[in-house]
N, C-alpha and C positions, 0 to 999 in steps of 0.2 A: 234664868241665865244658864248657859251651857258651861259645865265644868271642864277646864282644860288641864291636862296633866302634861307638864313639860319635863323632858328627860335630858340628861347631860349626854355628851358624845360618848363618854365612858360607858354609861348604862346602855345606850343603843348598840355600841360595839359588842358589849357582852350579850345582849339579846340576839344579835345577828351572828354571833361567834366569828367576828372579824376583828382585825386590829383597828385601833382608833385612826391610824394613819390612812387606812382605806377610806374611812369616812371623810377625812380631810381631802383626799384625792377626789372622791366623788363630788364634794362641794365645789372644788376647783374646776371640775370638768362639767358640772351641771347635771350629774346623774345622782341616783340614790334618793332617799326620802327627802321631802321638803323640810327645810330647816329655818330657824329664826335667829337673828342676832339681836339680843337684848342687852343694852348697856355693855357691849363688848363680849358678852358670853353667848356661845352657840347653844341653842336648845332645840329639841325636836318634840313636836306634839305627838303623844302616844298614838293617837288615832291616825296621824299621817304615816307613822312607822308601820302600823298594822295594815293600812291600805297599800303601802309600798310592797310589803311581803305578799299580800294576797294578789296584787297585780302581777307579780312575778312568779306565781305558782305555775308549775309545769307538770303535765301528766307524762310519765315515762313511756317511751315507745316500747313496742314488743321486742325490738332488737336490743335495747338497753337492758330490759328485763332478762332476756335470754343470756346475754353476756355476763350479767351479774350472777346468774344462778348456775350456769354450767359451762361457761366459757366458749360456747359455740352456738351457731345457728343451725 
């Protein structure tokens, strides 16, 4: 049987460096990582959070790199 690690909203917010209120907003608007409501408590599967982060990975553009490093193109 697969082991499932469930995380609280507080823990996920810490992991993503965002306020808990942002997670509440994401749940209300249908964005963000998949979540579960168990006996009235919101929980996130650690694997779902990892997949959400990976799915939203972006490779910076050359323009962004240049702006960050010398302020011009």
